[in-house]
PDB file of N, H, CA, C and O in Angstrom:
ATOM      1  N   MET A   1       0.830  -1.180   0.000  1.00  0.00           N
ATOM      2  CA  MET A   1       0.000   0.000   0.000  1.00  0.00           C
ATOM      3  C   MET A   1       0.879   1.249   0.000  1.00  0.00           C
ATOM      4  O   MET A   1       1.870   1.315   0.727  1.00  0.00           O
ATOM      5  N   GLN A   2       0.521   2.222  -0.803  1.00  0.00           N
ATOM      6  H   GLN A   2      -0.284   2.169  -1.394  1.00  0.00           H
ATOM      7  CA  GLN A   2       1.300   3.440  -0.967  1.00  0.00           C
ATOM      8  C   GLN A   2       1.051   4.410   0.187  1.00  0.00           C
ATOM      9  O   GLN A   2      -0.101   4.685   0.524  1.00  0.00           O
ATOM     10  N   ASN A   3       2.105   4.925   0.787  1.00  0.00           N
ATOM     11  H   ASN A   3       3.041   4.702   0.514  1.00  0.00           H
ATOM     12  CA  ASN A   3       2.002   5.933   1.829  1.00  0.00           C
ATOM     13  C   ASN A   3       1.575   7.250   1.184  1.00  0.00           C
ATOM     14  O   ASN A   3       1.986   7.548   0.063  1.00  0.00           O
ATOM     15  N   GLN A   4       0.755   8.042   1.880  1.00  0.00           N
ATOM     16  H   GLN A   4       0.421   7.800   2.792  1.00  0.00           H
ATOM     17  CA  GLN A   4       0.288   9.309   1.321  1.00  0.00           C
ATOM     18  C   GLN A   4       1.428  10.280   1.043  1.00  0.00           C
ATOM     19  O   GLN A   4       1.308  11.122   0.153  1.00  0.00           O
ATOM     20  N   ASN A   5       2.520  10.184   1.775  1.00  0.00           N
ATOM     21  H   ASN A   5       2.618   9.500   2.497  1.00  0.00           H
ATOM     22  CA  ASN A   5       3.648  11.098   1.599  1.00  0.00           C
ATOM     23  C   ASN A   5       4.653  10.603   0.572  1.00  0.00           C
ATOM     24  O   ASN A   5       5.581  11.330   0.217  1.00  0.00           O
ATOM     25  N   THR A   6       4.485   9.393   0.095  1.00  0.00           N
ATOM     26  H   THR A   6       3.731   8.803   0.384  1.00  0.00           H
ATOM     27  CA  THR A   6       5.403   8.818  -0.878  1.00  0.00           C
ATOM     28  C   THR A   6       4.817   8.966  -2.271  1.00  0.00           C
ATOM     29  O   THR A   6       3.697   8.520  -2.518  1.00  0.00           O
ATOM     30  N   PRO A   7       5.564   9.595  -3.202  1.00  0.00           N
ATOM     31  CA  PRO A   7       5.026   9.740  -4.553  1.00  0.00           C
ATOM     32  C   PRO A   7       4.859   8.385  -5.236  1.00  0.00           C
ATOM     33  O   PRO A   7       5.653   7.471  -5.014  1.00  0.00           O
ATOM     34  N   ALA A   8       3.843   8.262  -6.050  1.00  0.00           N
ATOM     35  H   ALA A   8       3.197   9.005  -6.229  1.00  0.00           H
ATOM     36  CA  ALA A   8       3.597   7.018  -6.786  1.00  0.00           C
ATOM     37  C   ALA A   8       4.716   6.788  -7.795  1.00  0.00           C
ATOM     38  O   ALA A   8       5.216   7.727  -8.413  1.00  0.00           O
ATOM     39  N   GLN A   9       5.096   5.532  -7.951  1.00  0.00           N
ATOM     40  H   GLN A   9       4.690   4.768  -7.449  1.00  0.00           H
ATOM     41  CA  GLN A   9       6.119   5.173  -8.929  1.00  0.00           C
ATOM     42  C   GLN A   9       5.465   4.971 -10.289  1.00  0.00           C
ATOM     43  O   GLN A   9       4.457   4.273 -10.400  1.00  0.00           O
ATOM     44  N   GLU A  10       6.029   5.572 -11.307  1.00  0.00           N
ATOM     45  H   GLU A  10       6.848   6.139 -11.217  1.00  0.00           H
ATOM     46  CA  GLU A  10       5.574   5.367 -12.674  1.00  0.00           C
ATOM     47  C   GLU A  10       6.699   4.693 -13.434  1.00  0.00           C
ATOM     48  O   GLU A  10       7.871   5.004 -13.219  1.00  0.00           O
ATOM     49  N   LYS A  11       6.350   3.772 -14.322  1.00  0.00           N
ATOM     50  H   LYS A  11       5.398   3.520 -14.496  1.00  0.00           H
ATOM     51  CA  LYS A  11       7.363   3.123 -15.151  1.00  0.00           C
ATOM     52  C   LYS A  11       7.347   3.741 -16.542  1.00  0.00           C
ATOM     53  O   LYS A  11       6.291   3.982 -17.127  1.00  0.00           O
ATOM     54  N   HIS A  12       8.545   3.989 -17.051  1.00  0.00           N
ATOM     55  H   HIS A  12       9.403   3.793 -16.576  1.00  0.00           H
ATOM     56  CA  HIS A  12       8.713   4.532 -18.390  1.00  0.00           C
ATOM     57  C   HIS A  12       9.722   3.666 -19.130  1.00  0.00           C
ATOM     58  O   HIS A  12      10.671   3.165 -18.528  1.00  0.00           O
ATOM     59  N   THR A  13       9.525   3.491 -20.412  1.00  0.00           N
ATOM     60  H   THR A  13       8.754   3.898 -20.901  1.00  0.00           H
ATOM     61  CA  THR A  13      10.473   2.748 -21.231  1.00  0.00           C
ATOM     62  C   THR A  13      11.311   3.737 -22.023  1.00  0.00           C
ATOM     63  O   THR A  13      10.779   4.635 -22.676  1.00  0.00           O
ATOM     64  N   VAL A  14      12.626   3.563 -21.960  1.00  0.00           N
ATOM     65  H   VAL A  14      13.057   2.833 -21.430  1.00  0.00           H
ATOM     66  CA  VAL A  14      13.570   4.395 -22.698  1.00  0.00           C
ATOM     67  C   VAL A  14      14.188   3.524 -23.782  1.00  0.00           C
ATOM     68  O   VAL A  14      14.632   2.409 -23.507  1.00  0.00           O
ATOM     69  N   TYR A  15      14.217   4.021 -24.999  1.00  0.00           N
ATOM     70  H   TYR A  15      13.856   4.927 -25.222  1.00  0.00           H
ATOM     71  CA  TYR A  15      14.793   3.289 -26.123  1.00  0.00           C
ATOM     72  C   TYR A  15      16.172   3.854 -26.429  1.00  0.00           C
ATOM     73  O   TYR A  15      16.354   5.069 -26.488  1.00  0.00           O
ATOM     74  N   LEU A  16      17.139   2.966 -26.623  1.00  0.00           N
ATOM     75  H   LEU A  16      16.991   1.978 -26.575  1.00  0.00           H
ATOM     76  CA  LEU A  16      18.515   3.366 -26.910  1.00  0.00           C
ATOM     77  C   LEU A  16      18.975   2.716 -28.199  1.00  0.00           C
ATOM     78  O   LEU A  16      18.730   1.533 -28.436  1.00  0.00           O
ATOM     79  N   PHE A  17      19.645   3.501 -29.028  1.00  0.00           N
ATOM     80  H   PHE A  17      19.844   4.462 -28.836  1.00  0.00           H
ATOM     81  CA  PHE A  17      20.273   2.949 -30.222  1.00  0.00           C
ATOM     82  C   PHE A  17      21.361   3.898 -30.682  1.00  0.00           C
ATOM     83  O   PHE A  17      21.351   5.085 -30.355  1.00  0.00           O
ATOM     84  N   ASN A  18      22.293   3.365 -31.439  1.00  0.00           N
ATOM     85  H   ASN A  18      22.302   2.401 -31.705  1.00  0.00           H
ATOM     86  CA  ASN A  18      23.414   4.133 -31.952  1.00  0.00           C
ATOM     87  C   ASN A  18      22.933   5.107 -33.015  1.00  0.00           C
ATOM     88  O   ASN A  18      21.976   4.822 -33.735  1.00  0.00           O
ATOM     89  N   ALA A  19      23.588   6.246 -33.116  1.00  0.00           N
ATOM     90  H   ALA A  19      24.365   6.478 -32.532  1.00  0.00           H
ATOM     91  CA  ALA A  19      23.205   7.280 -34.085  1.00  0.00           C
ATOM     92  C   ALA A  19      23.400   6.834 -35.530  1.00  0.00           C
ATOM     93  O   ALA A  19      22.933   7.507 -36.449  1.00  0.00           O
ATOM     94  N   GLU A  20      24.084   5.709 -35.746  1.00  0.00           N
ATOM     95  H   GLU A  20      24.463   5.162 -34.999  1.00  0.00           H
ATOM     96  CA  GLU A  20      24.237   5.215 -37.119  1.00  0.00           C
ATOM     97  C   GLU A  20      22.903   4.751 -37.699  1.00  0.00           C
ATOM     98  O   GLU A  20      22.775   4.601 -38.914  1.00  0.00           O
ATOM     99  N   HIS A  21      21.917   4.524 -36.847  1.00  0.00           N
ATOM    100  H   HIS A  21      22.021   4.646 -35.860  1.00  0.00           H
ATOM    101  CA  HIS A  21      20.585   4.117 -37.290  1.00  0.00           C
ATOM    102  C   HIS A  21      19.685   5.345 -37.349  1.00  0.00           C
ATOM    103  O   HIS A  21      19.746   6.211 -36.477  1.00  0.00           O
ATOM    104  N   ALA A  22      18.862   5.413 -38.370  1.00  0.00           N
ATOM    105  H   ALA A  22      18.812   4.709 -39.078  1.00  0.00           H
ATOM    106  CA  ALA A  22      18.019   6.589 -38.589  1.00  0.00           C
ATOM    107  C   ALA A  22      16.949   6.760 -37.518  1.00  0.00           C
ATOM    108  O   ALA A  22      16.603   7.886 -37.160  1.00  0.00           O
ATOM    109  N   ASP A  23      16.424   5.650 -37.006  1.00  0.00           N
ATOM    110  H   ASP A  23      16.705   4.736 -37.297  1.00  0.00           H
ATOM    111  CA  ASP A  23      15.337   5.716 -36.034  1.00  0.00           C
ATOM    112  C   ASP A  23      15.206   4.378 -35.317  1.00  0.00           C
ATOM    113  O   ASP A  23      15.982   3.452 -35.553  1.00  0.00           O
ATOM    114  N   LYS A  24      14.198   4.291 -34.428  1.00  0.00           N
ATOM    115  H   LYS A  24      13.567   5.043 -34.237  1.00  0.00           H
ATOM    116  CA  LYS A  24      13.987   3.057 -33.663  1.00  0.00           C
ATOM    117  C   LYS A  24      13.741   1.866 -34.576  1.00  0.00           C
ATOM    118  O   LYS A  24      14.237   0.770 -34.313  1.00  0.00           O
ATOM    119  N   THR A  25      12.982   2.069 -35.643  1.00  0.00           N
ATOM    120  H   THR A  25      12.580   2.959 -35.857  1.00  0.00           H
ATOM    121  CA  THR A  25      12.650   0.968 -36.545  1.00  0.00           C
ATOM    122  C   THR A  25      13.904   0.403 -37.198  1.00  0.00           C
ATOM    123  O   THR A  25      14.080  -0.814 -37.259  1.00  0.00           O
ATOM    124  N   ALA A  26      14.774   1.282 -37.684  1.00  0.00           N
ATOM    125  H   ALA A  26      14.631   2.270 -37.634  1.00  0.00           H
ATOM    126  CA  ALA A  26      16.019   0.836 -38.323  1.00  0.00           C
ATOM    127  C   ALA A  26      16.910   0.108 -37.323  1.00  0.00           C
ATOM    128  O   ALA A  26      17.514  -0.912 -37.656  1.00  0.00           O
ATOM    129  N   ALA A  27      16.992   0.623 -36.110  1.00  0.00           N
ATOM    130  H   ALA A  27      16.501   1.452 -35.840  1.00  0.00           H
ATOM    131  CA  ALA A  27      17.804  -0.025 -35.082  1.00  0.00           C
ATOM    132  C   ALA A  27      17.237  -1.394 -34.728  1.00  0.00           C
ATOM    133  O   ALA A  27      17.985  -2.353 -34.537  1.00  0.00           O
ATOM    134  N   LYS A  28      15.916  -1.483 -34.641  1.00  0.00           N
ATOM    135  H   LYS A  28      15.308  -0.704 -34.796  1.00  0.00           H
ATOM    136  CA  LYS A  28      15.279  -2.763 -34.322  1.00  0.00           C
ATOM    137  C   LYS A  28      15.541  -3.779 -35.420  1.00  0.00           C
ATOM    138  O   LYS A  28      15.845  -4.937 -35.133  1.00  0.00           O
ATOM    139  N   GLN A  29      15.428  -3.358 -36.682  1.00  0.00           N
ATOM    140  H   GLN A  29      15.182  -2.418 -36.915  1.00  0.00           H
ATOM    141  CA  GLN A  29      15.667  -4.264 -37.807  1.00  0.00           C
ATOM    142  C   GLN A  29      17.108  -4.759 -37.820  1.00  0.00           C
ATOM    143  O   GLN A  29      17.378  -5.878 -38.258  1.00  0.00           O
ATOM    144  N   ALA A  30      18.035  -3.929 -37.341  1.00  0.00           N
ATOM    145  H   ALA A  30      17.816  -3.021 -36.986  1.00  0.00           H
ATOM    146  CA  ALA A  30      19.445  -4.316 -37.279  1.00  0.00           C
ATOM    147  C   ALA A  30      19.759  -5.121 -36.019  1.00  0.00           C
ATOM    148  O   ALA A  30      20.889  -5.575 -35.835  1.00  0.00           O
ATOM    149  N   GLY A  31      18.770  -5.295 -35.159  1.00  0.00           N
ATOM    150  H   GLY A  31      17.852  -4.925 -35.308  1.00  0.00           H
ATOM    151  CA  GLY A  31      19.001  -6.018 -33.911  1.00  0.00           C
ATOM    152  C   GLY A  31      19.802  -5.220 -32.906  1.00  0.00           C
ATOM    153  O   GLY A  31      20.454  -5.793 -32.034  1.00  0.00           O
ATOM    154  N   LYS A  32      19.761  -3.891 -33.019  1.00  0.00           N
ATOM    155  H   LYS A  32      19.231  -3.425 -33.727  1.00  0.00           H
ATOM    156  CA  LYS A  32      20.558  -3.017 -32.154  1.00  0.00           C
ATOM    157  C   LYS A  32      19.712  -2.021 -31.369  1.00  0.00           C
ATOM    158  O   LYS A  32      20.192  -0.947 -31.005  1.00  0.00           O
ATOM    159  N   LEU A  33      18.462  -2.373 -31.108  1.00  0.00           N
ATOM    160  H   LEU A  33      18.072  -3.245 -31.403  1.00  0.00           H
ATOM    161  CA  LEU A  33      17.593  -1.519 -30.301  1.00  0.00           C
ATOM    162  C   LEU A  33      17.572  -2.066 -28.883  1.00  0.00           C
ATOM    163  O   LEU A  33      17.284  -3.244 -28.671  1.00  0.00           O
ATOM    164  N   PHE A  34      17.871  -1.224 -27.926  1.00  0.00           N
ATOM    165  H   PHE A  34      18.105  -0.267 -28.098  1.00  0.00           H
ATOM    166  CA  PHE A  34      17.899  -1.616 -26.527  1.00  0.00           C
ATOM    167  C   PHE A  34      16.841  -0.818 -25.780  1.00  0.00           C
ATOM    168  O   PHE A  34      16.556   0.326 -26.134  1.00  0.00           O
ATOM    169  N   THR A  35      16.262  -1.415 -24.754  1.00  0.00           N
ATOM    170  H   THR A  35      16.494  -2.345 -24.467  1.00  0.00           H
ATOM    171  CA  THR A  35      15.271  -0.712 -23.951  1.00  0.00           C
ATOM    172  C   THR A  35      15.612  -0.818 -22.473  1.00  0.00           C
ATOM    173  O   THR A  35      16.211  -1.790 -22.014  1.00  0.00           O
ATOM    174  N   LEU A  36      15.216   0.196 -21.761  1.00  0.00           N
ATOM    175  H   LEU A  36      14.729   0.986 -22.133  1.00  0.00           H
ATOM    176  CA  LEU A  36      15.328   0.219 -20.308  1.00  0.00           C
ATOM    177  C   LEU A  36      13.973   0.591 -19.748  1.00  0.00           C
ATOM    178  O   LEU A  36      13.338   1.530 -20.229  1.00  0.00           O
ATOM    179  N   ASP A  37      13.528  -0.123 -18.749  1.00  0.00           N
ATOM    180  H   ASP A  37      14.044  -0.885 -18.358  1.00  0.00           H
ATOM    181  CA  ASP A  37      12.326   0.263 -18.023  1.00  0.00           C
ATOM    182  C   ASP A  37      12.790   0.933 -16.741  1.00  0.00           C
ATOM    183  O   ASP A  37      13.464   0.315 -15.917  1.00  0.00           O
ATOM    184  N   ILE A  38      12.431   2.185 -16.580  1.00  0.00           N
ATOM    185  H   ILE A  38      11.883   2.687 -17.250  1.00  0.00           H
ATOM    186  CA  ILE A  38      12.848   2.914 -15.386  1.00  0.00           C
ATOM    187  C   ILE A  38      11.626   3.359 -14.604  1.00  0.00           C
ATOM    188  O   ILE A  38      10.552   3.582 -15.164  1.00  0.00           O
ATOM    189  N   GLU A  39      11.810   3.480 -13.311  1.00  0.00           N
ATOM    190  H   GLU A  39      12.682   3.299 -12.856  1.00  0.00           H
ATOM    191  CA  GLU A  39      10.745   3.971 -12.446  1.00  0.00           C
ATOM    192  C   GLU A  39      11.015   5.432 -12.131  1.00  0.00           C
ATOM    193  O   GLU A  39      12.157   5.837 -11.915  1.00  0.00           O
ATOM    194  N   HIS A  40       9.958   6.204 -12.108  1.00  0.00           N
ATOM    195  H   HIS A  40       9.030   5.875 -12.283  1.00  0.00           H
ATOM    196  CA  HIS A  40      10.070   7.622 -11.836  1.00  0.00           C
ATOM    197  C   HIS A  40       9.148   7.937 -10.682  1.00  0.00           C
ATOM    198  O   HIS A  40       8.048   7.386 -10.690  1.00  0.00           O
ATOM    199  N   PRO A  41       9.441   8.719  -9.733  1.00  0.00           N
ATOM    200  CA  PRO A  41      10.672   9.507  -9.650  1.00  0.00           C
ATOM    201  C   PRO A  41      11.855   8.659  -9.184  1.00  0.00           C
ATOM    202  O   PRO A  41      11.684   7.627  -8.534  1.00  0.00           O
ATOM    203  N   MET A  42      13.045   9.115  -9.528  1.00  0.00           N
ATOM    204  H   MET A  42      13.184   9.953 -10.056  1.00  0.00           H
ATOM    205  CA  MET A  42      14.257   8.432  -9.091  1.00  0.00           C
ATOM    206  C   MET A  42      15.177   9.452  -8.437  1.00  0.00           C
ATOM    207  O   MET A  42      15.074  10.655  -8.682  1.00  0.00           O
ATOM    208  N   THR A  43      16.068   8.952  -7.608  1.00  0.00           N
ATOM    209  H   THR A  43      16.151   7.976  -7.409  1.00  0.00           H
ATOM    210  CA  THR A  43      16.999   9.847  -6.928  1.00  0.00           C
ATOM    211  C   THR A  43      18.097  10.266  -7.890  1.00  0.00           C
ATOM    212  O   THR A  43      18.284   9.643  -8.935  1.00  0.00           O
ATOM    213  N   LEU A  44      18.817  11.311  -7.542  1.00  0.00           N
ATOM    214  H   LEU A  44      18.665  11.816  -6.693  1.00  0.00           H
ATOM    215  CA  LEU A  44      19.937  11.763  -8.353  1.00  0.00           C
ATOM    216  C   LEU A  44      20.999  10.675  -8.446  1.00  0.00           C
ATOM    217  O   LEU A  44      21.618  10.503  -9.495  1.00  0.00           O
ATOM    218  N   ASN A  45      21.214   9.942  -7.363  1.00  0.00           N
ATOM    219  H   ASN A  45      20.711  10.082  -6.510  1.00  0.00           H
ATOM    220  CA  ASN A  45      22.173   8.842  -7.374  1.00  0.00           C
ATOM    221  C   ASN A  45      21.728   7.750  -8.346  1.00  0.00           C
ATOM    222  O   ASN A  45      22.547   7.210  -9.089  1.00  0.00           O
ATOM    223  N   ASP A  46      20.429   7.422  -8.344  1.00  0.00           N
ATOM    224  H   ASP A  46      19.763   7.861  -7.740  1.00  0.00           H
ATOM    225  CA  ASP A  46      19.903   6.429  -9.287  1.00  0.00           C
ATOM    226  C   ASP A  46      20.126   6.881 -10.723  1.00  0.00           C
ATOM    227  O   ASP A  46      20.514   6.081 -11.575  1.00  0.00           O
ATOM    228  N   LEU A  47      19.882   8.160 -10.996  1.00  0.00           N
ATOM    229  H   LEU A  47      19.567   8.810 -10.304  1.00  0.00           H
ATOM    230  CA  LEU A  47      20.062   8.700 -12.339  1.00  0.00           C
ATOM    231  C   LEU A  47      21.523   8.633 -12.764  1.00  0.00           C
ATOM    232  O   LEU A  47      21.822   8.307 -13.912  1.00  0.00           O
ATOM    233  N   SER A  48      22.425   8.937 -11.851  1.00  0.00           N
ATOM    234  H   SER A  48      22.182   9.202 -10.917  1.00  0.00           H
ATOM    235  CA  SER A  48      23.852   8.865 -12.143  1.00  0.00           C
ATOM    236  C   SER A  48      24.266   7.435 -12.479  1.00  0.00           C
ATOM    237  O   SER A  48      24.995   7.212 -13.445  1.00  0.00           O
ATOM    238  N   LEU A  49      23.808   6.469 -11.690  1.00  0.00           N
ATOM    239  H   LEU A  49      23.217   6.651 -10.905  1.00  0.00           H
ATOM    240  CA  LEU A  49      24.124   5.063 -11.954  1.00  0.00           C
ATOM    241  C   LEU A  49      23.530   4.603 -13.282  1.00  0.00           C
ATOM    242  O   LEU A  49      24.158   3.834 -14.011  1.00  0.00           O
ATOM    243  N   LEU A  50      22.329   5.067 -13.595  1.00  0.00           N
ATOM    244  H   LEU A  50      21.820   5.691 -13.003  1.00  0.00           H
ATOM    245  CA  LEU A  50      21.698   4.726 -14.865  1.00  0.00           C
ATOM    246  C   LEU A  50      22.531   5.243 -16.032  1.00  0.00           C
ATOM    247  O   LEU A  50      22.771   4.512 -16.992  1.00  0.00           O
ATOM    248  N   CYS A  51      22.972   6.493 -15.958  1.00  0.00           N
ATOM    249  H   CYS A  51      22.776   7.087 -15.177  1.00  0.00           H
ATOM    250  CA  CYS A  51      23.782   7.076 -17.029  1.00  0.00           C
ATOM    251  C   CYS A  51      25.096   6.322 -17.207  1.00  0.00           C
ATOM    252  O   CYS A  51      25.507   6.055 -18.336  1.00  0.00           O
ATOM    253  N   GLU A  52      25.753   5.981 -16.115  1.00  0.00           N
ATOM    254  H   GLU A  52      25.419   6.198 -15.198  1.00  0.00           H
ATOM    255  CA  GLU A  52      27.000   5.220 -16.188  1.00  0.00           C
ATOM    256  C   GLU A  52      26.772   3.856 -16.822  1.00  0.00           C
ATOM    257  O   GLU A  52      27.561   3.420 -17.659  1.00  0.00           O
ATOM    258  N   SER A  53      25.707   3.188 -16.433  1.00  0.00           N
ATOM    259  H   SER A  53      25.066   3.542 -15.752  1.00  0.00           H
ATOM    260  CA  SER A  53      25.407   1.859 -16.970  1.00  0.00           C
ATOM    261  C   SER A  53      25.111   1.911 -18.459  1.00  0.00           C
ATOM    262  O   SER A  53      25.568   1.055 -19.218  1.00  0.00           O
ATOM    263  N   VAL A  54      24.351   2.908 -18.877  1.00  0.00           N
ATOM    264  H   VAL A  54      23.980   3.603 -18.261  1.00  0.00           H
ATOM    265  CA  VAL A  54      24.028   3.056 -20.299  1.00  0.00           C
ATOM    266  C   VAL A  54      25.294   3.352 -21.089  1.00  0.00           C
ATOM    267  O   VAL A  54      25.515   2.755 -22.142  1.00  0.00           O
ATOM    268  N   ALA A  55      26.121   4.256 -20.604  1.00  0.00           N
ATOM    269  H   ALA A  55      25.942   4.741 -19.748  1.00  0.00           H
ATOM    270  CA  ALA A  55      27.365   4.594 -21.298  1.00  0.00           C
ATOM    271  C   ALA A  55      28.249   3.364 -21.454  1.00  0.00           C
ATOM    272  O   ALA A  55      28.833   3.150 -22.517  1.00  0.00           O
ATOM    273  N   ASP A  56      28.351   2.562 -20.414  1.00  0.00           N
ATOM    274  H   ASP A  56      27.877   2.735 -19.551  1.00  0.00           H
ATOM    275  CA  ASP A  56      29.138   1.327 -20.489  1.00  0.00           C
ATOM    276  C   ASP A  56      28.531   0.345 -21.486  1.00  0.00           C
ATOM    277  O   ASP A  56      29.251  -0.278 -22.265  1.00  0.00           O
ATOM    278  N   ALA A  57      27.214   0.208 -21.460  1.00  0.00           N
ATOM    279  H   ALA A  57      26.629   0.714 -20.827  1.00  0.00           H
ATOM    280  CA  ALA A  57      26.536  -0.765 -22.320  1.00  0.00           C
ATOM    281  C   ALA A  57      26.678  -0.434 -23.799  1.00  0.00           C
ATOM    282  O   ALA A  57      26.822  -1.332 -24.628  1.00  0.00           O
ATOM    283  N   VAL A  58      26.636   0.848 -24.128  1.00  0.00           N
ATOM    284  H   VAL A  58      26.519   1.577 -23.455  1.00  0.00           H
ATOM    285  CA  VAL A  58      26.718   1.227 -25.544  1.00  0.00           C
ATOM    286  C   VAL A  58      28.137   1.570 -25.970  1.00  0.00           C
ATOM    287  O   VAL A  58      28.366   1.929 -27.124  1.00  0.00           O
ATOM    288  N   GLY A  59      29.089   1.464 -25.053  1.00  0.00           N
ATOM    289  H   GLY A  59      28.903   1.173 -24.115  1.00  0.00           H
ATOM    290  CA  GLY A  59      30.489   1.695 -25.399  1.00  0.00           C
ATOM    291  C   GLY A  59      30.820   3.150 -25.655  1.00  0.00           C
ATOM    292  O   GLY A  59      31.653   3.456 -26.509  1.00  0.00           O
ATOM    293  N   ALA A  60      30.181   4.049 -24.929  1.00  0.00           N
ATOM    294  H   ALA A  60      29.505   3.801 -24.236  1.00  0.00           H
ATOM    295  CA  ALA A  60      30.450   5.479 -25.113  1.00  0.00           C
ATOM    296  C   ALA A  60      31.876   5.794 -24.678  1.00  0.00           C
ATOM    297  O   ALA A  60      32.331   5.311 -23.641  1.00  0.00           O
ATOM    298  N   PRO A  61      32.584   6.605 -25.469  1.00  0.00           N
ATOM    299  CA  PRO A  61      33.947   6.986 -25.084  1.00  0.00           C
ATOM    300  C   PRO A  61      33.949   7.679 -23.726  1.00  0.00           C
ATOM    301  O   PRO A  61      33.137   8.572 -23.485  1.00  0.00           O
ATOM    302  N   GLY A  62      34.831   7.286 -22.863  1.00  0.00           N
ATOM    303  H   GLY A  62      35.491   6.560 -23.059  1.00  0.00           H
ATOM    304  CA  GLY A  62      34.906   7.868 -21.532  1.00  0.00           C
ATOM    305  C   GLY A  62      33.878   7.305 -20.577  1.00  0.00           C
ATOM    306  O   GLY A  62      33.824   7.696 -19.411  1.00  0.00           O
ATOM    307  N   GLY A  63      33.044   6.368 -21.079  1.00  0.00           N
ATOM    308  H   GLY A  63      33.088   6.051 -22.026  1.00  0.00           H
ATOM    309  CA  GLY A  63      32.028   5.647 -20.339  1.00  0.00           C
ATOM    310  C   GLY A  63      31.604   6.279 -19.111  1.00  0.00           C
ATOM    311  O   GLY A  63      30.745   5.748 -18.408  1.00  0.00           O
TER     312      GLY A  63
END
């Protein structure tokens, strides 16, 4: 049961793909579309960890 002082959690799906693909459809057809389900609201620490994980997963320079 949700506490009245605790904000409700909402789930959102984030789609990730390399810029070499024109859009989600092209990335999906290439087998390079990734998704993350995140809950909102999230703490700043959670957001930082999410960004680091995504950078590592997609091989971003300086990860």
